[in-house]
LUMBA-233068 format. One line per field, with one value per residue: residue in three letters; x, y, z of N, C-alpha, C, CB in turn. Coordinates in steps of 0.05 Angstrom, whole numbers, plus 5000, padded with zeros to 4 digits. Glycine has a CB too. Layout:
# residues N
aa [ALA; ...]
n_x [X; ...]
n_y [Y; ...]
n_z [Z; ...]
ca_x [X; ...]
ca_y [Y; ...]
ca_z [Z; ...]
c_x [X; ...]
c_y [Y; ...]
c_z [Z; ...]
cb_x [X; ...]
cb_y [Y; ...]
cb_z [Z; ...]
END
This chain:
# residues 261
aa [UNK; UNK; UNK; UNK; UNK; UNK; UNK; UNK; UNK; UNK; UNK; UNK; UNK; UNK; UNK; UNK; UNK; UNK; UNK; UNK; UNK; UNK; UNK; UNK; UNK; UNK; UNK; UNK; UNK; UNK; UNK; UNK; UNK; UNK; UNK; UNK; UNK; UNK; UNK; UNK; UNK; UNK; UNK; UNK; UNK; UNK; UNK; UNK; UNK; UNK; UNK; UNK; UNK; UNK; UNK; UNK; UNK; UNK; UNK; UNK; UNK; UNK; UNK; UNK; UNK; UNK; UNK; UNK; UNK; UNK; UNK; UNK; UNK; UNK; UNK; UNK; UNK; UNK; UNK; UNK; UNK; UNK; UNK; UNK; UNK; UNK; UNK; UNK; UNK; UNK; UNK; UNK; UNK; UNK; UNK; UNK; UNK; UNK; UNK; UNK; UNK; UNK; UNK; UNK; UNK; UNK; UNK; UNK; UNK; UNK; UNK; UNK; UNK; UNK; UNK; UNK; UNK; UNK; UNK; UNK; UNK; UNK; UNK; UNK; UNK; UNK; UNK; UNK; UNK; UNK; UNK; UNK; UNK; UNK; UNK; UNK; UNK; UNK; UNK; UNK; UNK; UNK; UNK; UNK; UNK; UNK; UNK; UNK; UNK; UNK; UNK; UNK; UNK; UNK; UNK; UNK; UNK; UNK; UNK; UNK; UNK; UNK; UNK; UNK; UNK; UNK; UNK; UNK; UNK; UNK; UNK; UNK; UNK; UNK; UNK; UNK; UNK; UNK; UNK; UNK; UNK; UNK; UNK; UNK; UNK; UNK; UNK; UNK; UNK; UNK; UNK; UNK; UNK; UNK; UNK; UNK; UNK; UNK; UNK; UNK; UNK; UNK; UNK; UNK; UNK; UNK; UNK; UNK; UNK; UNK; UNK; UNK; UNK; UNK; UNK; UNK; UNK; UNK; UNK; UNK; UNK; UNK; UNK; UNK; UNK; UNK; UNK; UNK; UNK; UNK; UNK; UNK; UNK; UNK; UNK; UNK; UNK; UNK; UNK; UNK; UNK; UNK; UNK; UNK; UNK; UNK; UNK; UNK; UNK; UNK; UNK; UNK; UNK; UNK; UNK; UNK; UNK; UNK; UNK; UNK; UNK]
n_x [4221; 4288; 4297; 4324; 4386; 4416; 4416; 4438; 4448; 4480; 4519; 4552; 4556; 4589; 4642; 4661; 4679; 4703; 4762; 4788; 4773; 4792; 4811; 4762; 4744; 4770; 4758; 4704; 4693; 4655; 4644; 4636; 4590; 4576; 4526; 4490; 4516; 4543; 4511; 4472; 4506; 4523; 4470; 4454; 4501; 4530; 4575; 4613; 4626; 4574; 4515; 4494; 4464; 4421; 4414; 4370; 4341; 4280; 4281; 4334; 4318; 4283; 4321; 4333; 4294; 4281; 4305; 4299; 4285; 4274; 4304; 4341; 4362; 4325; 4332; 4296; 4318; 4315; 4326; 4369; 4389; 4420; 4449; 4486; 4505; 4540; 4602; 4605; 4603; 4554; 4512; 4478; 4437; 4437; 4462; 4503; 4512; 4571; 4589; 4661; 4685; 4709; 4761; 4806; 4872; 4907; 4875; 4874; 4879; 4919; 4912; 4940; 4930; 4927; 4923; 4947; 4952; 4993; 5000; 5044; 5052; 5022; 4994; 4956; 4881; 4850; 4873; 4885; 4833; 4820; 4851; 4828; 4777; 4793; 4818; 4777; 4754; 4789; 4789; 4823; 4854; 4857; 4866; 4926; 4950; 5007; 5036; 5027; 5002; 4948; 4884; 4839; 4791; 4773; 4728; 4745; 4775; 4730; 4693; 4720; 4723; 4680; 4632; 4670; 4692; 4660; 4659; 4711; 4766; 4793; 4854; 4889; 4947; 4989; 5050; 5109; 5135; 5106; 5069; 5108; 5114; 5076; 5063; 5115; 5127; 5110; 5099; 5140; 5129; 5153; 5135; 5175; 5207; 5261; 5270; 5295; 5267; 5207; 5135; 5103; 5145; 5141; 5132; 5091; 5079; 5037; 5015; 5019; 5038; 5034; 5061; 5070; 5094; 5101; 5077; 5110; 5159; 5170; 5185; 5235; 5270; 5302; 5275; 5241; 5260; 5289; 5283; 5257; 5223; 5231; 5192; 5176; 5136; 5130; 5131; 5112; 5094; 5114; 5111; 5137; 5129; 5069; 5006; 5001; 4960; 4940; 4978; 4981; 4936; 4948; 4984; 4949; 4911; 4943; 4969; 4922; 4907; 4954; 4951; 4901; 4906]
n_y [4882; 4873; 4846; 4811; 4798; 4758; 4758; 4740; 4785; 4818; 4803; 4796; 4846; 4863; 4830; 4861; 4906; 4887; 4861; 4833; 4856; 4886; 4838; 4816; 4858; 4859; 4814; 4805; 4856; 4895; 4948; 4985; 5038; 5090; 5130; 5202; 5232; 5196; 5164; 5197; 5211; 5164; 5140; 5180; 5188; 5178; 5167; 5155; 5096; 5049; 5036; 4983; 4959; 4995; 5000; 5015; 5048; 5069; 5121; 5139; 5137; 5181; 5218; 5225; 5237; 5262; 5239; 5195; 5132; 5090; 5063; 5035; 4976; 4973; 4960; 4950; 4957; 4950; 4991; 4965; 4923; 4958; 4983; 4932; 4925; 4972; 5008; 5060; 5100; 5129; 5112; 5135; 5111; 5100; 5054; 5039; 4982; 4984; 4979; 4961; 5013; 5004; 5020; 5036; 5044; 5056; 5078; 5131; 5203; 5257; 5332; 5369; 5410; 5383; 5361; 5316; 5279; 5238; 5188; 5165; 5101; 5115; 5113; 5131; 5132; 5173; 5222; 5202; 5202; 5256; 5280; 5257; 5286; 5339; 5345; 5334; 5384; 5424; 5408; 5371; 5320; 5274; 5220; 5181; 5120; 5088; 5023; 4986; 5028; 5053; 5027; 5052; 5047; 5025; 5034; 5076; 5111; 5122; 5151; 5193; 5220; 5238; 5244; 5251; 5214; 5198; 5235; 5239; 5206; 5149; 5116; 5055; 5028; 5034; 5042; 5086; 5086; 5062; 5107; 5141; 5126; 5125; 5177; 5214; 5263; 5295; 5343; 5338; 5340; 5342; 5345; 5366; 5375; 5391; 5418; 5475; 5505; 5548; 5536; 5578; 5596; 5566; 5544; 5525; 5483; 5463; 5396; 5367; 5325; 5321; 5299; 5258; 5237; 5177; 5182; 5174; 5165; 5195; 5202; 5170; 5207; 5190; 5141; 5161; 5178; 5216; 5291; 5312; 5360; 5389; 5414; 5466; 5486; 5545; 5575; 5621; 5619; 5582; 5525; 5457; 5429; 5409; 5364; 5310; 5317; 5367; 5396; 5374; 5391; 5453; 5445; 5434; 5473; 5516; 5495; 5493; 5543; 5565; 5538; 5556; 5603]
n_z [5355; 5382; 5447; 5479; 5507; 5493; 5439; 5373; 5343; 5377; 5393; 5348; 5332; 5382; 5364; 5322; 5342; 5391; 5427; 5382; 5339; 5293; 5265; 5251; 5229; 5176; 5160; 5147; 5127; 5147; 5189; 5249; 5272; 5318; 5346; 5336; 5289; 5259; 5239; 5207; 5173; 5150; 5127; 5093; 5060; 4999; 4964; 5002; 5055; 5059; 5087; 5121; 5167; 5209; 5275; 5336; 5377; 5410; 5427; 5402; 5346; 5349; 5344; 5295; 5257; 5216; 5173; 5112; 5115; 5087; 5052; 5081; 5130; 5182; 5251; 5311; 5379; 5448; 5507; 5536; 5505; 5463; 5497; 5511; 5456; 5453; 5451; 5482; 5535; 5550; 5506; 5446; 5430; 5380; 5327; 5273; 5229; 5181; 5111; 5093; 5058; 4993; 4975; 4916; 4921; 4871; 4831; 4843; 4829; 4816; 4813; 4800; 4836; 4887; 4949; 4994; 5056; 5090; 5137; 5184; 5211; 5256; 5319; 5364; 5362; 5373; 5359; 5301; 5282; 5292; 5254; 5203; 5207; 5208; 5167; 5119; 5133; 5115; 5062; 5039; 4991; 5005; 5056; 5072; 5099; 5133; 5129; 5188; 5217; 5262; 5258; 5214; 5215; 5265; 5327; 5359; 5323; 5287; 5312; 5327; 5282; 5276; 5232; 5188; 5157; 5116; 5081; 5059; 5026; 5047; 5051; 5067; 5092; 5052; 5031; 5029; 4981; 4943; 4939; 4917; 4862; 4844; 4846; 4817; 4816; 4857; 4910; 4972; 5033; 5104; 5172; 5220; 5283; 5285; 5234; 5195; 5160; 5162; 5168; 5151; 5106; 5073; 5003; 4957; 4900; 4850; 4862; 4930; 4987; 5054; 5116; 5165; 5226; 5271; 5337; 5376; 5353; 5309; 5244; 5201; 5154; 5112; 5099; 5063; 5019; 4966; 4954; 4999; 5036; 5097; 5152; 5200; 5256; 5275; 5339; 5384; 5437; 5506; 5501; 5487; 5453; 5410; 5407; 5356; 5326; 5335; 5313; 5263; 5240; 5240; 5204; 5155; 5148; 5138; 5091; 5060; 5055; 5026; 4975; 4959; 4953]
ca_x [4240; 4300; 4299; 4337; 4411; 4428; 4418; 4466; 4458; 4501; 4550; 4557; 4568; 4614; 4662; 4669; 4682; 4727; 4798; 4790; 4754; 4817; 4810; 4731; 4734; 4784; 4752; 4672; 4688; 4646; 4653; 4612; 4592; 4558; 4516; 4468; 4523; 4554; 4481; 4461; 4526; 4521; 4445; 4452; 4529; 4529; 4603; 4625; 4617; 4548; 4496; 4482; 4438; 4416; 4410; 4361; 4323; 4258; 4298; 4349; 4296; 4267; 4335; 4333; 4260; 4276; 4321; 4279; 4301; 4256; 4320; 4360; 4350; 4324; 4321; 4295; 4324; 4309; 4355; 4388; 4406; 4432; 4473; 4508; 4520; 4554; 4628; 4608; 4592; 4528; 4494; 4456; 4414; 4440; 4490; 4504; 4531; 4566; 4610; 4679; 4698; 4738; 4779; 4833; 4889; 4914; 4857; 4875; 4895; 4925; 4894; 4960; 4927; 4918; 4939; 4947; 4960; 5000; 5010; 5065; 5051; 5012; 4981; 4934; 4862; 4839; 4897; 4873; 4804; 4818; 4864; 4813; 4757; 4807; 4829; 4758; 4741; 4806; 4789; 4848; 4842; 4857; 4882; 4936; 4960; 5028; 5030; 5029; 4985; 4921; 4856; 4817; 4755; 4762; 4706; 4752; 4773; 4710; 4680; 4734; 4726; 4643; 4616; 4676; 4697; 4640; 4666; 4741; 4772; 4819; 4875; 4901; 4967; 5002; 5079; 5113; 5152; 5077; 5067; 5125; 5116; 5047; 5062; 5136; 5134; 5096; 5122; 5140; 5127; 5154; 5129; 5196; 5207; 5282; 5270; 5303; 5244; 5181; 5116; 5101; 5155; 5139; 5118; 5068; 5076; 5030; 5007; 5037; 5034; 5040; 5075; 5066; 5104; 5088; 5076; 5133; 5183; 5171; 5194; 5265; 5271; 5320; 5262; 5221; 5270; 5296; 5267; 5231; 5224; 5227; 5181; 5167; 5116; 5142; 5115; 5124; 5099; 5133; 5103; 5149; 5117; 5042; 4999; 5004; 4931; 4939; 5006; 4970; 4913; 4959; 4996; 4929; 4901; 4964; 4972; 4897; 4908; 4973; 4943; 4875; 4914]
ca_y [4895; 4860; 4849; 4782; 4801; 4739; 4759; 4737; 4813; 4828; 4784; 4804; 4878; 4859; 4820; 4881; 4926; 4882; 4867; 4822; 4870; 4888; 4818; 4810; 4878; 4853; 4790; 4813; 4878; 4910; 4964; 4998; 5073; 5103; 5165; 5212; 5244; 5174; 5156; 5214; 5205; 5138; 5141; 5207; 5186; 5171; 5162; 5137; 5075; 5052; 5028; 4950; 4951; 5007; 4987; 5032; 5048; 5089; 5149; 5143; 5144; 5210; 5238; 5224; 5231; 5275; 5223; 5173; 5111; 5073; 5035; 5018; 4951; 4981; 4937; 4972; 4943; 4953; 5001; 4946; 4916; 4978; 4986; 4917; 4932; 5000; 5015; 5081; 5100; 5136; 5109; 5160; 5097; 5086; 5035; 5026; 4963; 4994; 4961; 4985; 5023; 4985; 5044; 5028; 5072; 5059; 5099; 5161; 5224; 5283; 5350; 5394; 5424; 5358; 5357; 5295; 5270; 5210; 5176; 5141; 5088; 5130; 5093; 5139; 5136; 5200; 5229; 5197; 5209; 5284; 5284; 5258; 5307; 5368; 5340; 5345; 5406; 5436; 5408; 5358; 5308; 5240; 5215; 5158; 5113; 5067; 4998; 4986; 5047; 5049; 5020; 5075; 5040; 5022; 5045; 5101; 5128; 5132; 5165; 5217; 5231; 5258; 5231; 5259; 5191; 5198; 5256; 5245; 5179; 5135; 5086; 5045; 5005; 5047; 5042; 5114; 5079; 5062; 5136; 5157; 5109; 5133; 5211; 5223; 5294; 5304; 5358; 5317; 5355; 5331; 5358; 5360; 5396; 5398; 5432; 5502; 5521; 5551; 5526; 5604; 5607; 5544; 5555; 5502; 5489; 5437; 5375; 5361; 5313; 5328; 5275; 5267; 5202; 5163; 5203; 5168; 5160; 5210; 5186; 5174; 5221; 5173; 5125; 5171; 5180; 5245; 5321; 5317; 5386; 5390; 5448; 5463; 5507; 5570; 5580; 5643; 5612; 5564; 5498; 5452; 5416; 5404; 5339; 5309; 5321; 5400; 5403; 5370; 5417; 5476; 5446; 5427; 5497; 5531; 5488; 5498; 5574; 5569; 5526; 5568; 5628]
ca_z [5370; 5398; 5470; 5493; 5514; 5485; 5413; 5363; 5338; 5392; 5389; 5320; 5336; 5395; 5356; 5315; 5368; 5416; 5421; 5361; 5324; 5276; 5242; 5246; 5203; 5153; 5147; 5146; 5109; 5153; 5213; 5265; 5275; 5339; 5350; 5311; 5260; 5244; 5231; 5189; 5149; 5131; 5113; 5076; 5035; 4969; 4955; 5029; 5073; 5058; 5110; 5118; 5188; 5232; 5302; 5342; 5400; 5403; 5429; 5382; 5321; 5352; 5335; 5262; 5253; 5194; 5149; 5102; 5119; 5070; 5036; 5105; 5140; 5209; 5273; 5328; 5401; 5475; 5509; 5545; 5485; 5459; 5525; 5510; 5441; 5451; 5460; 5491; 5564; 5548; 5480; 5437; 5415; 5345; 5316; 5244; 5213; 5153; 5093; 5088; 5026; 4980; 4959; 4901; 4907; 4840; 4816; 4854; 4808; 4829; 4792; 4798; 4856; 4901; 4971; 5009; 5079; 5094; 5170; 5186; 5234; 5272; 5332; 5378; 5343; 5373; 5333; 5270; 5276; 5285; 5228; 5181; 5211; 5191; 5134; 5114; 5133; 5099; 5025; 5033; 4977; 5013; 5079; 5066; 5116; 5120; 5142; 5215; 5230; 5270; 5247; 5212; 5221; 5292; 5331; 5374; 5309; 5273; 5332; 5327; 5257; 5280; 5213; 5166; 5144; 5095; 5066; 5046; 5016; 5064; 5039; 5088; 5088; 5031; 5031; 5012; 4955; 4925; 4935; 4900; 4841; 4829; 4836; 4820; 4817; 4876; 4930; 4996; 5059; 5133; 5198; 5237; 5303; 5280; 5207; 5198; 5147; 5173; 5150; 5133; 5086; 5049; 4974; 4936; 4870; 4843; 4881; 4955; 5009; 5079; 5117; 5192; 5233; 5289; 5356; 5398; 5343; 5278; 5216; 5190; 5134; 5097; 5087; 5047; 4982; 4962; 4957; 5022; 5047; 5129; 5153; 5229; 5262; 5291; 5362; 5403; 5470; 5512; 5499; 5477; 5429; 5401; 5399; 5333; 5314; 5340; 5295; 5234; 5242; 5232; 5170; 5139; 5151; 5121; 5064; 5045; 5044; 5009; 4954; 4960; 4948]
c_x [4258; 4299; 4313; 4367; 4429; 4422; 4438; 4470; 4480; 4527; 4561; 4568; 4587; 4637; 4677; 4686; 4703; 4755; 4807; 4782; 4766; 4805; 4781; 4731; 4745; 4768; 4717; 4671; 4668; 4660; 4629; 4616; 4573; 4550; 4502; 4484; 4536; 4529; 4470; 4477; 4526; 4501; 4447; 4475; 4523; 4558; 4625; 4616; 4591; 4537; 4491; 4455; 4441; 4401; 4396; 4343; 4302; 4261; 4311; 4335; 4283; 4287; 4342; 4310; 4258; 4289; 4296; 4304; 4289; 4282; 4341; 4347; 4352; 4321; 4325; 4306; 4313; 4332; 4374; 4400; 4425; 4455; 4495; 4517; 4541; 4579; 4627; 4593; 4563; 4517; 4477; 4435; 4415; 4471; 4483; 4523; 4541; 4585; 4634; 4683; 4719; 4748; 4802; 4858; 4905; 4897; 4857; 4890; 4902; 4919; 4919; 4956; 4915; 4932; 4934; 4960; 4968; 5011; 5023; 5069; 5047; 4989; 4954; 4908; 4850; 4855; 4884; 4851; 4803; 4828; 4845; 4794; 4775; 4815; 4801; 4749; 4764; 4812; 4812; 4836; 4839; 4879; 4892; 4947; 4984; 5021; 5037; 5021; 4957; 4899; 4842; 4789; 4751; 4744; 4722; 4755; 4750; 4695; 4694; 4730; 4699; 4630; 4643; 4687; 4684; 4641; 4691; 4744; 4798; 4828; 4892; 4921; 4978; 5030; 5089; 5128; 5129; 5070; 5088; 5125; 5094; 5044; 5097; 5142; 5125; 5114; 5120; 5143; 5131; 5148; 5155; 5200; 5247; 5293; 5282; 5282; 5217; 5167; 5104; 5111; 5153; 5121; 5106; 5075; 5068; 5022; 5027; 5024; 5047; 5050; 5077; 5072; 5089; 5096; 5100; 5163; 5187; 5169; 5217; 5261; 5286; 5303; 5240; 5230; 5279; 5284; 5243; 5244; 5214; 5219; 5179; 5153; 5127; 5124; 5130; 5118; 5120; 5133; 5128; 5156; 5084; 5033; 4997; 4978; 4925; 4962; 4996; 4951; 4923; 4974; 4977; 4921; 4927; 4968; 4944; 4897; 4926; 4965; 4915; 4886; 4931]
c_y [4872; 4861; 4828; 4796; 4773; 4735; 4759; 4770; 4823; 4824; 4794; 4832; 4877; 4848; 4844; 4900; 4911; 4878; 4847; 4834; 4874; 4867; 4809; 4835; 4872; 4830; 4790; 4832; 4894; 4923; 4974; 5025; 5067; 5128; 5176; 5223; 5217; 5164; 5166; 5212; 5177; 5130; 5162; 5204; 5169; 5162; 5146; 5115; 5073; 5031; 4998; 4948; 4974; 5000; 5014; 5031; 5074; 5122; 5158; 5154; 5170; 5223; 5240; 5217; 5240; 5262; 5203; 5147; 5085; 5049; 5032; 4996; 4963; 4956; 4950; 4951; 4961; 4979; 4986; 4935; 4933; 4981; 4962; 4919; 4954; 4995; 5046; 5082; 5103; 5135; 5121; 5139; 5090; 5076; 5031; 5010; 4975; 4975; 4984; 4989; 5006; 5005; 5029; 5051; 5076; 5070; 5126; 5179; 5240; 5304; 5369; 5410; 5412; 5362; 5331; 5290; 5247; 5206; 5154; 5125; 5101; 5110; 5102; 5141; 5155; 5219; 5225; 5208; 5233; 5296; 5283; 5279; 5333; 5368; 5349; 5364; 5433; 5430; 5388; 5333; 5279; 5235; 5188; 5147; 5092; 5041; 4999; 5016; 5036; 5043; 5041; 5064; 5020; 5042; 5072; 5116; 5137; 5150; 5193; 5233; 5251; 5260; 5242; 5236; 5187; 5216; 5258; 5223; 5177; 5113; 5082; 5026; 5017; 5055; 5074; 5106; 5078; 5087; 5153; 5150; 5122; 5164; 5220; 5250; 5309; 5321; 5344; 5335; 5344; 5348; 5354; 5383; 5411; 5407; 5460; 5519; 5522; 5540; 5546; 5613; 5581; 5554; 5524; 5507; 5464; 5411; 5371; 5342; 5314; 5300; 5279; 5232; 5205; 5188; 5198; 5172; 5177; 5188; 5186; 5184; 5203; 5154; 5136; 5180; 5210; 5271; 5316; 5345; 5387; 5421; 5443; 5489; 5523; 5579; 5594; 5635; 5594; 5530; 5492; 5433; 5419; 5372; 5335; 5321; 5354; 5408; 5396; 5389; 5444; 5473; 5441; 5456; 5513; 5531; 5492; 5528; 5576; 5553; 5542; 5592; 5630]
c_z [5383; 5431; 5483; 5488; 5503; 5457; 5395; 5346; 5356; 5397; 5361; 5319; 5360; 5381; 5336; 5324; 5382; 5403; 5398; 5334; 5292; 5247; 5233; 5223; 5175; 5141; 5135; 5132; 5119; 5183; 5224; 5275; 5300; 5344; 5318; 5290; 5247; 5227; 5209; 5165; 5132; 5117; 5090; 5051; 5015; 4960; 4985; 5037; 5069; 5077; 5107; 5136; 5203; 5251; 5310; 5362; 5391; 5401; 5406; 5353; 5316; 5342; 5310; 5249; 5217; 5164; 5143; 5107; 5103; 5057; 5060; 5118; 5173; 5229; 5299; 5353; 5425; 5477; 5527; 5529; 5471; 5473; 5514; 5479; 5435; 5462; 5479; 5521; 5568; 5513; 5471; 5425; 5393; 5339; 5297; 5238; 5179; 5137; 5094; 5060; 5014; 4963; 4947; 4898; 4881; 4821; 4822; 4835; 4822; 4801; 4789; 4824; 4882; 4928; 4987; 5034; 5077; 5132; 5170; 5210; 5258; 5288; 5350; 5354; 5350; 5352; 5302; 5264; 5275; 5263; 5208; 5186; 5197; 5165; 5111; 5111; 5114; 5067; 5025; 5010; 4988; 5039; 5071; 5091; 5107; 5133; 5169; 5227; 5243; 5250; 5242; 5210; 5250; 5305; 5355; 5350; 5290; 5289; 5335; 5302; 5258; 5245; 5177; 5150; 5119; 5072; 5049; 5046; 5040; 5054; 5061; 5079; 5061; 5041; 5013; 4988; 4937; 4916; 4914; 4874; 4820; 4826; 4842; 4825; 4846; 4901; 4952; 5016; 5086; 5158; 5210; 5257; 5297; 5254; 5216; 5180; 5159; 5155; 5141; 5111; 5065; 5023; 4961; 4913; 4860; 4860; 4904; 4972; 5035; 5100; 5146; 5210; 5256; 5316; 5375; 5380; 5317; 5260; 5208; 5160; 5111; 5085; 5061; 5018; 4984; 4958; 4975; 5033; 5074; 5134; 5185; 5234; 5278; 5315; 5379; 5425; 5476; 5519; 5481; 5452; 5428; 5400; 5370; 5317; 5309; 5314; 5263; 5221; 5226; 5209; 5152; 5126; 5129; 5099; 5047; 5030; 5025; 4978; 4941; 4944; 4919]
cb_x [4226; 4321; 4279; 4329; 4411; 4425; 4408; 4469; 4434; 4495; 4544; 4531; 4542; 4611; 4655; 4655; 4653; 4721; 4821; 4779; 4747; 4850; 4826; 4706; 4742; 4813; 4759; 4658; 4682; 4623; 4674; 4605; 4578; 4566; 4552; 4445; 4549; 4569; 4463; 4459; 4553; 4524; 4422; 4459; 4558; 4519; 4616; 4623; 4621; 4538; 4467; 4507; 4439; 4410; 4440; 4356; 4341; 4240; 4320; 4360; 4272; 4257; 4352; 4352; 4234; 4287; 4355; 4266; 4305; 4238; 4338; 4369; 4369; 4300; 4338; 4263; 4354; 4314; 4355; 4381; 4393; 4418; 4455; 4501; 4508; 4541; 4647; 4600; 4604; 4528; 4483; 4470; 4395; 4433; 4501; 4505; 4512; 4574; 4599; 4707; 4714; 4732; 4793; 4824; 4909; 4918; 4832; 4891; 4882; 4962; 4859; 4952; 4914; 4927; 4936; 4952; 4945; 5029; 4987; 5090; 5070; 5004; 5003; 4943; 4847; 4841; 4929; 4868; 4786; 4828; 4885; 4801; 4748; 4833; 4838; 4750; 4732; 4827; 4798; 4864; 4853; 4869; 4866; 4954; 4941; 5061; 5045; 5058; 4980; 4914; 4839; 4822; 4739; 4781; 4681; 4778; 4791; 4695; 4681; 4761; 4728; 4649; 4574; 4692; 4693; 4617; 4667; 4765; 4781; 4815; 4896; 4882; 4953; 4986; 5091; 5132; 5172; 5052; 5068; 5150; 5111; 5019; 5034; 5146; 5117; 5079; 5118; 5163; 5103; 5182; 5103; 5220; 5198; 5291; 5238; 5334; 5241; 5172; 5099; 5106; 5184; 5124; 5146; 5032; 5102; 5049; 5003; 5043; 5033; 5014; 5103; 5029; 5142; 5102; 5048; 5128; 5186; 5199; 5182; 5284; 5283; 5341; 5250; 5209; 5237; 5306; 5255; 5225; 5210; 5258; 5143; 5190; 5092; 5144; 5105; 5115; 5073; 5141; 5072; 5153; 5126; 5040; 4976; 5011; 4907; 4952; 5038; 4957; 4908; 4973; 5019; 4905; 4898; 4983; 4981; 4872; 4915; 4999; 4940; 4859; 4931]
cb_y [4914; 4864; 4853; 4746; 4805; 4719; 4774; 4705; 4832; 4829; 4745; 4803; 4903; 4844; 4791; 4888; 4932; 4851; 4859; 4804; 4900; 4874; 4792; 4814; 4909; 4845; 4767; 4821; 4871; 4902; 4987; 4982; 5099; 5099; 5188; 5238; 5273; 5151; 5162; 5241; 5207; 5116; 5148; 5238; 5174; 5199; 5198; 5149; 5080; 5051; 5045; 4924; 4922; 5025; 4975; 5040; 5053; 5084; 5147; 5118; 5127; 5222; 5240; 5204; 5257; 5303; 5205; 5178; 5107; 5097; 5042; 5036; 4918; 5001; 4907; 4991; 4938; 4922; 5029; 4928; 4906; 4997; 4974; 4887; 4931; 5025; 5016; 5098; 5121; 5166; 5091; 5188; 5109; 5114; 5009; 5043; 4931; 5029; 4951; 4982; 5054; 4953; 5071; 5018; 5078; 5035; 5093; 5163; 5238; 5284; 5367; 5415; 5443; 5329; 5380; 5281; 5271; 5202; 5168; 5149; 5076; 5155; 5080; 5169; 5117; 5211; 5204; 5172; 5201; 5297; 5266; 5233; 5311; 5377; 5297; 5342; 5411; 5433; 5445; 5345; 5312; 5218; 5217; 5160; 5107; 5075; 4976; 4977; 5067; 5071; 5005; 5093; 5017; 5019; 5019; 5102; 5125; 5111; 5149; 5212; 5207; 5307; 5250; 5279; 5172; 5204; 5275; 5261; 5177; 5128; 5090; 5034; 4972; 5071; 5009; 5140; 5048; 5053; 5147; 5156; 5077; 5122; 5235; 5217; 5309; 5280; 5389; 5293; 5365; 5322; 5346; 5353; 5377; 5385; 5435; 5506; 5510; 5578; 5508; 5620; 5619; 5514; 5572; 5506; 5500; 5431; 5349; 5387; 5294; 5343; 5270; 5284; 5190; 5127; 5204; 5131; 5132; 5228; 5194; 5143; 5247; 5159; 5112; 5192; 5175; 5244; 5334; 5288; 5405; 5382; 5460; 5458; 5498; 5597; 5558; 5671; 5597; 5576; 5492; 5452; 5386; 5415; 5332; 5285; 5307; 5411; 5379; 5346; 5427; 5487; 5425; 5411; 5506; 5529; 5457; 5497; 5595; 5559; 5495; 5573; 5637]
cb_z [5391; 5389; 5480; 5473; 5547; 5500; 5407; 5341; 5340; 5408; 5386; 5304; 5343; 5415; 5344; 5311; 5388; 5436; 5453; 5366; 5340; 5296; 5249; 5279; 5209; 5160; 5171; 5171; 5082; 5151; 5208; 5291; 5243; 5357; 5357; 5321; 5261; 5264; 5250; 5200; 5162; 5143; 5132; 5097; 5046; 4951; 4945; 5051; 5102; 5030; 5110; 5133; 5208; 5228; 5323; 5325; 5432; 5423; 5449; 5379; 5323; 5382; 5346; 5250; 5281; 5200; 5159; 5062; 5151; 5042; 4999; 5130; 5132; 5213; 5272; 5331; 5402; 5497; 5518; 5558; 5467; 5461; 5564; 5522; 5431; 5465; 5430; 5470; 5581; 5561; 5477; 5411; 5413; 5317; 5327; 5225; 5210; 5150; 5055; 5100; 5027; 4960; 4981; 4870; 4923; 4829; 4819; 4883; 4784; 4844; 4804; 4770; 4848; 4886; 4987; 4996; 5097; 5067; 5190; 5181; 5237; 5258; 5348; 5394; 5339; 5404; 5336; 5262; 5293; 5303; 5221; 5174; 5247; 5203; 5130; 5119; 5168; 5113; 5005; 5063; 4954; 4983; 5106; 5046; 5132; 5125; 5130; 5221; 5209; 5284; 5263; 5187; 5189; 5309; 5342; 5394; 5301; 5263; 5359; 5331; 5231; 5295; 5218; 5168; 5158; 5106; 5083; 5059; 4977; 5092; 5009; 5105; 5085; 5022; 5014; 5029; 4956; 4942; 4963; 4908; 4852; 4848; 4863; 4804; 4791; 4884; 4939; 4996; 5060; 5138; 5216; 5222; 5343; 5288; 5192; 5190; 5120; 5179; 5161; 5143; 5094; 5063; 4949; 4936; 4854; 4829; 4867; 4973; 5004; 5090; 5097; 5195; 5238; 5290; 5372; 5412; 5339; 5271; 5194; 5190; 5141; 5112; 5109; 5062; 4952; 4946; 4924; 5052; 5031; 5147; 5134; 5250; 5273; 5270; 5374; 5401; 5484; 5530; 5486; 5489; 5429; 5372; 5411; 5327; 5336; 5379; 5305; 5232; 5277; 5250; 5163; 5157; 5187; 5125; 5062; 5067; 5065; 5024; 4962; 4992; 4973]
END
């Protein structure tokens, strides 16, 4: 068991979640997850990010006693060491060091009923993680982010996915021009508060991609090429607008019901 607060394991984890964590994650190909749900997903996952090391306290291990840990490099640590490693106020006693998936966007195919989500320069990690979680629940084919978007493997994003990061592929830093070249016939849908077409009136014919813009600036429709259908969410109440993740959730639910129908 690791009990020393000077352990290099602490420094390794802190480097991946600290202020320069994005650079460290790129260079090492690793990222950090915390908590019971992410530990369960990382251990059980076949296609998602694979686990390298599981750091656990005795209490943490008791929370996943039903799992087979024989194939996992398990390192037990003291409560003090876990707290020193953690990025949360109340650690659950489990920290997983995982390999970032090496997803190749050029290998993505569309089935004729595929639905993708494109996040254009979004910055809020809570929004990003919640969108991944909802995309998983709604059967979305993949989540794609543009260059200059939030790091999808940062601690706050990973935590906000609540384990869904292991269930749905995520592709980072993909330009929309590349998407158009790969899927020239895909139906493009842009959520916009200025649109005249209601989301409820939208017809889905084949593969589609729903585009969500930056929280503050949105997205310039001219940057997305031609044939983009702008839609708005009809609201009967008095709220001026919706949080990005809330709006995206409504759009994904609507699209999933239309595709399923």
